[in-house]
C-alpha positions as CSV (number, residue, x, y, z in Angstrom):
1,M,0.0,0.0,0.0
2,K,1.3,3.5,-0.9
3,K,2.1,5.7,2.1
4,N,0.6,9.2,2.0
5,T,1.0,12.2,4.3
6,V,-1.5,15.0,4.9
7,I,-1.2,18.2,6.8
8,L,-3.2,17.7,9.9
9,T,-5.0,21.1,10.1
10,A,-7.5,22.2,12.7
11,A,-10.3,21.0,10.4
12,L,-9.1,17.4,10.6
13,I,-8.5,17.7,14.3
14,S,-12.0,18.9,14.8
15,A,-13.4,16.0,12.7
16,F,-11.6,13.4,14.7
17,T,-12.5,14.8,18.1
18,A,-16.2,14.4,17.3
19,S,-15.8,10.7,18.2
20,T,-12.7,10.4,20.4
21,A,-11.6,11.6,23.8
22,L,-8.1,12.6,22.5
23,A,-7.1,16.2,22.3
24,D,-6.6,16.1,18.5
25,T,-6.2,13.7,15.6
26,T,-4.9,10.3,16.6
27,V,-2.3,8.2,14.9
28,E,-0.9,4.7,15.5
29,F,1.9,4.8,18.1
30,R,3.8,1.7,16.9
31,K,3.7,2.9,13.3
32,A,5.1,6.3,14.2
33,V,7.9,4.9,16.3
34,E,8.9,2.2,14.0
35,G,8.8,4.7,11.1
36,K,11.6,6.6,12.9
37,G,13.6,3.3,13.4
38,G,12.5,2.8,17.0
39,T,11.1,-0.3,18.8
40,V,7.9,-0.9,20.7
41,V,7.2,-3.5,23.3
42,W,3.6,-4.3,24.3
43,N,2.6,-6.0,27.5
44,S,-0.9,-7.4,27.1
45,Q,-1.3,-8.3,30.7
46,N,-1.3,-4.7,32.0
47,R,-1.8,-2.9,28.7
48,S,1.5,-1.1,29.0
49,V,3.8,0.1,26.2
50,T,7.5,0.8,26.3
51,A,9.3,2.4,23.3
52,E,12.8,3.3,22.4
53,V,13.2,6.0,19.7
54,D,15.9,8.5,18.9
55,G,17.6,7.9,22.3
56,K,14.4,8.5,24.2
57,T,12.4,6.0,26.3
58,I,8.7,6.4,26.3
59,S,6.3,4.3,28.5
60,F,2.7,4.4,29.4
61,T,-0.3,2.3,30.4
62,V,-3.1,2.7,27.8
63,G,-6.0,4.8,29.1
64,S,-4.1,6.1,32.2
65,G,-3.9,9.7,30.8
66,K,-0.1,9.7,31.6
67,V,3.0,9.1,29.5
68,V,6.5,9.0,30.9
69,V,9.3,10.3,28.6
70,D,12.8,9.8,29.8
71,G,11.5,9.7,33.4
72,Q,9.4,12.8,33.1
73,E,5.6,12.3,33.5
74,I,3.3,14.3,31.1
75,N,-0.4,14.4,30.6
76,A,-1.3,12.6,27.3
77,E,-4.3,10.5,26.4
78,T,-3.9,7.0,24.9
79,T,-6.4,4.6,23.6
80,I,-6.9,1.4,21.6
81,V,-8.8,1.3,18.4
82,N,-9.0,-2.0,16.5
83,N,-6.1,-3.4,18.5
84,R,-3.9,-0.5,17.6
85,T,-2.5,1.9,20.3
86,M,-3.4,5.4,19.3
87,V,-1.9,8.7,20.6
88,S,-2.4,12.3,19.5
89,T,-0.5,13.8,16.6
90,G,0.7,16.5,18.9
91,F,2.4,14.0,21.1
92,I,4.0,12.3,18.1
93,R,5.3,15.5,16.7
94,Q,6.8,16.6,20.0
95,Y,8.3,13.4,21.2
96,V,8.7,11.0,18.2
97,T,8.9,12.7,14.8
98,G,9.9,16.2,15.9
99,N,7.9,19.4,15.7
100,N,8.6,20.2,12.1
101,E,7.5,16.8,10.7
102,E,4.0,16.1,9.5
103,A,2.2,13.1,11.1
104,E,1.1,10.5,8.6
105,M,-2.6,9.4,8.6
106,S,-3.5,6.0,7.4
107,H,-6.3,5.4,4.9
108,T,-8.5,4.2,7.8
109,E,-7.8,7.4,9.8
110,K,-8.7,9.5,6.8
111,A,-12.0,7.6,6.2
112,I,-13.0,8.0,9.9
113,A,-12.1,11.7,9.8
114,L,-14.3,12.1,6.7
115,I,-17.4,10.5,8.2
116,N,-16.9,12.5,11.4
117,S,-17.3,15.6,9.3
118,F,-21.0,14.8,9.2
119,A,-21.1,15.5,13.0
120,S,-18.6,18.4,13.0
121,G,-20.1,20.2,10.0
122,D,-16.6,21.1,8.7
123,T,-16.5,21.0,4.9
124,T,-12.8,21.7,4.8
125,V,-12.2,18.1,5.8
126,A,-13.6,17.0,2.5
127,D,-11.5,19.5,0.6
128,E,-8.3,18.1,2.2
129,L,-9.2,14.3,2.0
130,M,-11.4,13.8,-1.1
131,A,-10.6,13.7,-4.8
132,E,-12.5,16.4,-6.7
133,G,-14.1,13.7,-8.9
134,Y,-15.3,11.6,-6.0
135,I,-17.7,8.9,-7.2
136,Q,-20.7,8.4,-5.1
137,H,-22.7,5.1,-5.1
138,N,-25.2,6.0,-2.4
139,L,-28.1,6.6,-4.7
140,A,-29.7,9.3,-2.5
141,Y,-26.8,11.8,-3.0
142,G,-25.2,13.5,-5.9
143,T,-21.8,12.6,-7.0
144,G,-18.6,14.6,-6.7
145,R,-16.8,16.3,-3.8
146,E,-19.0,19.4,-3.9
147,A,-22.2,17.3,-3.5
148,F,-20.6,15.6,-0.5
149,K,-19.9,19.0,1.0
150,D,-23.5,20.0,0.4
151,S,-24.7,17.1,2.5
152,I,-22.4,18.2,5.3
153,R,-23.8,21.7,5.1
154,Y,-27.4,20.4,5.2
155,L,-26.7,18.3,8.3
156,A,-25.0,21.2,10.0
157,S,-28.1,23.4,9.4
158,A,-30.6,20.9,10.8
159,P,-32.1,21.6,14.2
160,E,-31.1,18.2,15.5
161,E,-27.5,17.2,15.6
162,T,-25.9,14.4,13.7
163,T,-23.9,11.7,15.6
164,V,-21.3,9.3,14.2
165,N,-20.1,6.2,16.2
166,N,-17.6,4.1,14.3
167,I,-17.7,0.5,15.6
168,R,-15.2,-1.5,13.4
169,A,-12.7,-0.4,10.8
170,F,-10.6,-2.4,8.3
171,E,-8.1,-1.7,5.6
172,D,-7.5,-3.7,2.4
173,E,-4.9,-2.1,0.1
174,D,-6.6,1.0,-1.4
175,Y,-9.9,0.2,0.3
176,V,-11.2,1.0,3.8
177,F,-14.4,-0.6,5.1
178,L,-16.2,0.6,8.2
179,Q,-19.1,-0.4,10.4
180,T,-20.7,2.6,11.9
181,V,-23.8,3.8,13.7
182,Y,-25.2,7.1,12.4
183,N,-28.0,9.3,13.5
184,F,-28.4,11.9,10.7
185,A,-30.1,15.1,12.0
186,G,-32.0,13.1,14.7
187,A,-33.8,10.9,12.1
188,G,-33.0,7.8,14.1
189,E,-30.0,5.5,14.5
190,Q,-28.8,3.5,11.5
191,V,-26.2,0.8,11.1
192,A,-24.0,1.2,8.1
193,F,-21.2,-0.4,6.2
194,D,-19.2,2.1,4.3
195,I,-16.5,1.3,1.7
196,F,-14.0,4.0,0.6
197,R,-11.5,3.6,-2.3
198,F,-8.4,5.7,-2.3
199,D,-6.6,6.9,-5.4
200,E,-2.9,7.0,-6.2
201,N,-2.6,10.3,-4.4
202,G,-4.1,9.0,-1.2
203,K,-7.4,10.9,-1.8
204,I,-10.8,9.3,-1.1
205,A,-12.0,8.7,-4.7
206,E,-15.1,6.5,-4.4
207,H,-17.7,5.4,-1.9
208,W,-20.3,2.6,-1.5
209,D,-22.6,1.9,1.4
210,N,-25.6,0.0,2.9
211,L,-27.7,1.3,5.7
212,A,-30.5,-0.1,7.9
213,S,-32.3,1.0,11.0
214,L,-30.8,0.0,14.4
215,A,-33.1,-2.8,15.7
216,E,-33.7,-4.7,18.9
217,P,-31.5,-7.7,19.7
218,N,-32.1,-10.8,17.6
219,P,-33.5,-14.2,18.9
220,S,-30.1,-15.1,20.4
221,G,-29.8,-11.7,22.1
222,H,-27.1,-10.3,19.8
223,T,-27.3,-6.8,18.3
224,Q,-26.2,-5.6,14.9
225,I,-22.9,-4.3,16.2
226,D,-21.8,-6.3,19.3
227,G,-19.6,-9.3,19.2
228,A,-15.9,-10.0,18.6
229,M,-13.6,-7.1,17.9
230,E,-10.1,-8.6,17.8
231,L,-8.3,-8.2,14.5
232,K,-5.8,-11.1,14.0
233,D,-4.5,-13.6,11.5
234,L,-3.2,-10.9,9.1
235,D,-1.1,-13.5,7.4
236,K,-4.3,-15.4,6.5
237,T,-6.1,-12.5,4.8
238,E,-6.0,-14.1,1.4
239,E,-6.9,-17.5,2.7
240,N,-9.9,-16.1,4.5
241,R,-10.9,-14.0,1.4
242,T,-10.9,-17.2,-0.7
243,L,-12.9,-19.1,1.9
244,V,-15.7,-16.5,1.8
245,K,-15.6,-16.3,-2.0
246,N,-16.1,-20.0,-2.2
247,F,-18.8,-19.9,0.5
248,L,-20.7,-17.2,-1.4
249,Y,-20.6,-19.3,-4.6
250,D,-21.4,-22.7,-3.0
251,V,-23.9,-21.8,-0.4
252,M,-25.2,-18.2,-0.7
253,Q,-25.7,-18.5,-4.5
254,G,-26.9,-22.1,-4.1
255,N,-24.5,-23.8,-6.5
256,N,-23.3,-26.5,-4.1
257,L,-25.5,-26.5,-1.0
258,E,-24.2,-30.0,0.0
259,K,-20.9,-28.3,0.9
260,T,-22.5,-26.1,3.6
261,P,-21.2,-28.2,6.5
262,E,-17.6,-27.8,5.3
263,Y,-17.7,-24.0,6.0
264,F,-18.7,-24.3,9.7
265,D,-17.4,-25.9,12.9
266,G,-20.5,-28.0,13.5
267,D,-23.4,-25.8,14.5
268,T,-21.2,-23.0,15.9
269,Y,-22.1,-19.7,14.2
270,I,-22.7,-16.4,16.0
271,Q,-25.4,-14.5,14.2
272,H,-26.1,-10.7,14.3
273,N,-28.8,-10.6,11.7
274,T,-31.8,-9.0,13.4
275,G,-34.2,-11.9,12.7
276,I,-32.0,-15.0,12.8
277,A,-30.8,-17.1,15.8
278,D,-27.3,-18.5,16.3
279,G,-26.1,-21.6,14.6
280,V,-26.3,-23.0,11.1
281,S,-29.6,-24.5,12.4
282,G,-30.8,-21.0,13.2
283,L,-30.1,-19.9,9.7
284,N,-31.8,-22.9,8.2
285,E,-34.9,-22.4,10.4
286,A,-35.1,-18.7,9.4
287,L,-34.9,-19.5,5.7
288,A,-37.5,-22.2,6.0
289,A,-39.8,-19.8,7.8
290,L,-39.4,-17.3,5.0
291,A,-40.0,-20.0,2.4
292,E,-43.3,-20.8,4.1
293,Q,-44.3,-17.2,3.5
294,G,-43.3,-17.3,-0.1
295,I,-40.2,-15.1,0.5
296,E,-36.9,-16.0,-1.1
297,M,-33.5,-14.5,-0.3
298,I,-31.5,-14.8,-3.5
299,Y,-27.8,-13.9,-4.0
300,D,-27.2,-13.5,-7.8
301,E,-23.8,-11.8,-8.0
302,T,-20.9,-10.8,-5.7
303,H,-19.4,-7.5,-6.7
304,M,-16.7,-7.1,-4.1
305,V,-14.9,-9.1,-1.4
306,L,-12.7,-7.1,1.0
307,A,-10.6,-8.6,3.8
308,Q,-8.2,-7.9,6.6
309,G,-7.0,-10.7,8.7
310,N,-9.9,-12.7,10.2
311,Y,-12.6,-10.3,8.8
312,V,-14.1,-10.5,5.3
313,L,-16.8,-8.1,3.9
314,A,-18.7,-9.2,0.8
315,V,-20.9,-6.9,-1.3
316,S,-23.6,-8.9,-3.3
317,E,-26.6,-8.2,-5.4
318,G,-29.8,-10.2,-5.5
319,T,-33.4,-10.1,-4.5
320,F,-35.4,-10.4,-1.2
321,G,-39.0,-11.2,-1.6
322,G,-38.6,-10.3,-5.3
323,A,-37.3,-6.8,-4.5
324,P,-33.8,-5.8,-5.9
325,T,-31.5,-6.0,-2.9
326,S,-28.0,-5.0,-1.9
327,Y,-26.4,-7.4,0.6
328,Y,-23.4,-6.4,2.7
329,D,-22.1,-9.3,4.8
330,L,-19.2,-9.2,7.3
331,W,-17.9,-12.6,8.3
332,R,-15.3,-13.4,11.0
333,V,-13.3,-16.5,10.2
334,E,-11.8,-18.6,12.9
335,D,-9.4,-21.5,12.1
336,G,-10.6,-21.8,8.6
337,K,-14.3,-21.9,9.5
338,I,-16.9,-19.1,9.3
339,A,-17.6,-18.2,12.9
340,E,-19.6,-15.0,13.1
341,H,-21.8,-12.8,10.9
342,W,-23.0,-9.2,10.7
343,D,-25.0,-7.8,7.8
344,V,-27.0,-4.9,6.4
345,M,-29.6,-5.5,3.7
346,E,-30.9,-2.6,1.7
347,T,-33.6,-2.5,-1.0
348,I,-32.2,-0.9,-4.1
349,A,-34.1,2.2,-5.0
350,D,-36.0,2.5,-8.3
351,P,-33.7,4.2,-10.9
352,S,-36.2,7.0,-11.4
353,T,-35.3,8.2,-7.9
354,W,-31.5,8.1,-8.1
355,A,-29.6,11.3,-7.4
356,N,-26.6,10.0,-9.4
357,E,-26.0,7.7,-12.3
358,N,-23.2,5.6,-10.8
359,G,-25.3,2.7,-9.8
360,K,-25.4,0.9,-6.4
361,F,-22.4,-1.2,-7.2
């Protein structure tokens, strides 16, 4: 993946603090230290970090609000996001890279900064992070950077505030995929999967998404957003991507249903779909109940399969009860078996209502 740097202006700092407790934009501590040739040691038992960089020793316990630099204790917030230790860019500039160096934002950090602009109302974030020819696949909005900025302005002018709560974030080469809970201008909480594509200049160039209303827990007591969080098995990313691709073809598209048991560890399957209980048996029971009502859930084509470590997101097209439907499915893979599932289904709007001509996929 290409590395890109951006100037972390007050606009980006404002966008990030809409959803974090840190004083300004956060960056990954290990990445910053190792980028300067330093070393980082992590103690998982007490959540402590010790780093050596440019002759300095830096140590802290995550979440303590204190960092010790060469024996001197200073106030600095630290947190963990997706198994990465995050610190403020101000701290990194002062104690790691030096005051005159720009802190690097990852693609994931840029994507989160952009969605947080819905809450902050700051359109300059879009100017700094987005390509001018930004391609929008949310069919309710116009395409291009200016259209995106118009949506920020509209939300900022609404009497009710917009909230953004990112739950999970993943990065796959030039793509970032996020699971987030939005409440746009007080219209009600929605669970979303967002996908952002970055161009060769590190700008956000294209966006896809699926949204659904936040619902009550499902028959097994799971919500649309709870469950496992640990990102691991980065060396198995491609293996897990292939597993899910094959699962989609064999099972979800119905080409080799007899292979279904091969993809699961017995009946172990944690389900976050709002209407389905845990287990392969729970899935079968739900599909049988739909069939009794004359409702079919059909997957016709898979457009995209993104992966990082043990998490794989698939974007598929099909029908639900005869209505054109977009399926976003996030699966967690454990030891070569599909172990957990989150999803968002969205009916594809009639083309006569589209605000852009880019299509859903």
